[in-house]
C-alpha positions as CSV (number, residue, x, y, z in Angstrom):
1,M,0.0,0.0,0.0
2,P,1.6,3.3,-1.0
3,A,2.0,6.0,1.6
4,P,-0.5,9.0,1.4
5,T,2.4,11.1,0.1
6,F,2.7,8.9,-3.0
7,F,1.3,10.5,-6.2
8,G,-0.3,7.8,-8.5
9,G,-3.5,9.2,-9.9
10,Y,-5.1,12.1,-11.7
11,C,-5.6,14.3,-8.6
12,F,-3.2,16.4,-6.5
13,L,-5.8,16.9,-3.8
14,N,-8.1,14.0,-2.7
15,N,-11.4,15.9,-2.4
16,A,-13.3,12.8,-1.4
17,A,-11.0,12.1,1.5
18,L,-11.1,15.8,2.5
19,A,-14.9,15.7,2.5
20,A,-15.0,12.4,4.5
21,Q,-12.6,13.8,7.1
22,A,-14.6,17.1,7.3
23,L,-17.8,15.1,7.9
24,H,-16.1,13.1,10.6
25,D,-14.7,16.2,12.2
26,G,-18.2,17.8,12.0
27,G,-19.7,15.0,14.1
28,A,-20.3,12.0,11.8
29,Q,-19.0,9.0,13.7
30,R,-18.9,6.7,10.7
31,V,-18.5,7.9,7.1
32,A,-18.7,5.8,4.0
33,V,-17.0,6.7,0.7
34,L,-18.7,5.2,-2.3
35,D,-16.3,5.5,-5.3
36,V,-18.1,5.0,-8.6
37,D,-15.3,6.2,-10.8
38,Y,-13.9,3.8,-13.4
39,R,-10.4,4.0,-11.8
40,Q,-9.9,2.6,-8.3
41,G,-9.5,5.3,-5.7
42,N,-6.1,4.3,-4.6
43,G,-5.4,7.5,-2.7
44,T,-8.7,7.3,-0.7
45,Q,-8.0,3.6,0.0
46,A,-4.5,4.4,1.3
47,I,-5.6,7.3,3.5
48,F,-8.3,5.3,5.3
49,Y,-6.8,1.8,5.1
50,E,-6.0,1.5,8.8
51,R,-9.2,3.3,10.1
52,S,-12.4,1.7,11.2
53,D,-14.4,5.0,11.2
54,V,-14.4,5.4,7.4
55,L,-15.6,2.6,5.1
56,T,-14.3,2.8,1.5
57,V,-16.2,1.1,-1.3
58,P,-14.8,1.5,-4.8
59,I,-16.5,0.0,-7.8
60,H,-13.9,0.1,-10.5
61,G,-12.1,-1.6,-13.4
62,E,-10.2,-4.8,-12.8
63,P,-6.7,-3.8,-11.4
64,R,-4.9,-6.6,-13.3
65,T,-5.7,-4.8,-16.6
66,E,-6.8,-1.2,-15.6
67,Y,-4.9,1.8,-14.1
68,P,-3.9,2.3,-11.4
69,F,-2.9,-1.4,-11.6
70,F,-1.7,-3.4,-8.6
71,L,-4.3,-1.8,-6.3
72,G,-8.0,-2.5,-5.9
73,H,-8.0,-6.2,-5.5
74,V,-10.8,-7.9,-3.5
75,D,-8.4,-9.1,-0.9
76,E,-7.4,-5.5,0.0
77,R,-9.8,-5.3,3.0
78,G,-7.9,-2.8,5.2
79,A,-5.2,-3.3,7.9
80,G,-4.9,-3.0,11.6
81,A,-8.0,-1.2,13.0
82,G,-9.2,-0.8,9.4
83,D,-9.3,-4.5,8.7
84,G,-12.6,-5.1,7.0
85,F,-13.4,-1.5,6.3
86,N,-12.3,-1.4,2.6
87,L,-14.4,-3.2,0.1
88,N,-13.1,-3.3,-3.5
89,L,-15.6,-4.3,-6.2
90,P,-13.5,-4.7,-9.3
91,L,-15.3,-5.5,-12.6
92,P,-13.9,-6.5,-16.0
93,R,-13.8,-4.2,-19.0
94,G,-17.0,-4.4,-21.0
95,T,-19.2,-4.6,-17.9
96,G,-22.7,-3.4,-18.6
97,F,-25.2,-1.7,-16.3
98,T,-27.0,-4.8,-15.0
99,R,-23.7,-6.3,-13.6
100,W,-22.4,-2.8,-12.5
101,R,-25.7,-2.1,-10.7
102,E,-25.3,-5.5,-8.8
103,A,-22.0,-4.2,-7.6
104,L,-23.6,-0.9,-6.6
105,H,-26.2,-2.8,-4.5
106,T,-23.5,-4.9,-2.9
107,G,-21.6,-1.7,-1.9
108,L,-24.8,0.0,-0.6
109,A,-25.6,-3.1,1.5
110,A,-22.1,-2.8,3.0
111,I,-22.7,0.9,3.7
112,R,-25.9,0.1,5.5
113,S,-24.3,-2.7,7.5
114,F,-21.5,-0.3,8.5
115,G,-24.1,2.0,9.9
116,A,-22.7,5.1,8.2
117,D,-23.9,8.5,9.4
118,A,-22.8,10.2,6.2
119,L,-21.9,9.3,2.6
120,V,-19.3,10.8,0.2
121,V,-19.7,9.8,-3.4
122,S,-16.7,10.0,-5.7
123,L,-18.7,10.5,-8.8
124,G,-17.0,9.6,-12.0
125,V,-19.1,9.3,-15.1
126,D,-16.2,7.7,-17.0
127,T,-18.2,4.5,-16.6
128,F,-20.2,5.8,-19.7
129,E,-20.2,3.5,-22.7
130,G,-18.7,6.3,-24.9
131,D,-15.9,7.2,-22.6
132,P,-12.7,7.2,-24.7
133,I,-10.3,5.9,-21.9
134,S,-12.5,3.6,-19.8
135,G,-14.3,0.4,-20.4
136,F,-17.7,0.1,-18.7
137,L,-20.9,0.3,-20.7
138,L,-23.4,2.5,-18.8
139,R,-25.7,4.6,-20.9
140,S,-27.0,8.1,-20.1
141,P,-30.4,6.9,-18.8
142,D,-28.7,4.4,-16.4
143,Y,-27.3,7.4,-14.4
144,L,-30.8,8.3,-13.3
145,R,-31.1,4.8,-11.6
146,V,-27.6,5.2,-10.2
147,G,-28.7,8.4,-8.4
148,H,-31.9,6.8,-7.3
149,D,-30.0,3.8,-5.8
150,I,-27.6,6.1,-4.0
151,A,-30.5,8.0,-2.5
152,S,-31.9,4.8,-1.1
153,A,-29.0,4.8,1.4
154,N,-31.0,7.7,3.0
155,L,-27.9,9.4,4.3
156,P,-26.6,13.0,4.2
157,T,-24.6,12.8,1.0
158,V,-21.8,14.8,-0.6
159,F,-21.0,14.3,-4.3
160,V,-17.4,15.0,-5.3
161,F,-17.1,15.2,-9.1
162,E,-14.3,13.0,-10.3
163,G,-14.8,13.4,-14.0
164,G,-15.4,11.6,-17.3
165,Y,-13.8,12.0,-20.7
166,A,-16.8,11.7,-23.1
167,V,-17.0,15.5,-23.0
168,D,-20.3,15.9,-24.8
169,E,-22.1,13.6,-22.3
170,V,-20.3,14.4,-19.0
171,G,-22.9,17.1,-18.1
172,V,-25.9,15.0,-19.1
173,N,-24.7,12.0,-17.2
174,T,-23.8,14.0,-14.1
175,V,-27.2,15.8,-14.1
176,N,-28.9,12.5,-14.5
177,V,-27.2,11.2,-11.3
178,L,-28.3,14.2,-9.4
179,E,-31.9,14.2,-10.8
180,G,-32.1,10.5,-9.9
181,F,-30.8,11.2,-6.4
182,G,-33.4,14.0,-5.9
183,A,-36.4,12.1,-7.4
């Protein structure tokens, strides 16, 4: 597991981790981070890997074939006090919405079991079928259901935008998540 000072992703600041810590500092005893970006949140995982007060649940591309490689395997469950508080849900390139949504439901069940007081969503819409550098096959209408499913956790929720590279659809897909969440 790389140290939190190791740079290995697309971000210089880990806004999801900052939001989770701010929620914790503000009184939330247990915070969950649901990462739905195509790439595994290696920095978020590293920051909270030895903590039991923050559950990290990334749904991401298979680490044997997808960046950041080497991290995000199912056996990476946390360490020390954090053992069992990291749940990687890797999926193979070409995964469609039905299978992806099953992973989402698995993650949401883990968040409910954890008893989270607050939720941070690392929202990447690079899971879109037309994304030029990712490999999942979600379609724009699917993001309405993603938002609705996340809302079913019935938690105070912060969305942290992580991106997407199908520029023409990024806004539509993001708005669809938010509309689904608010419906």
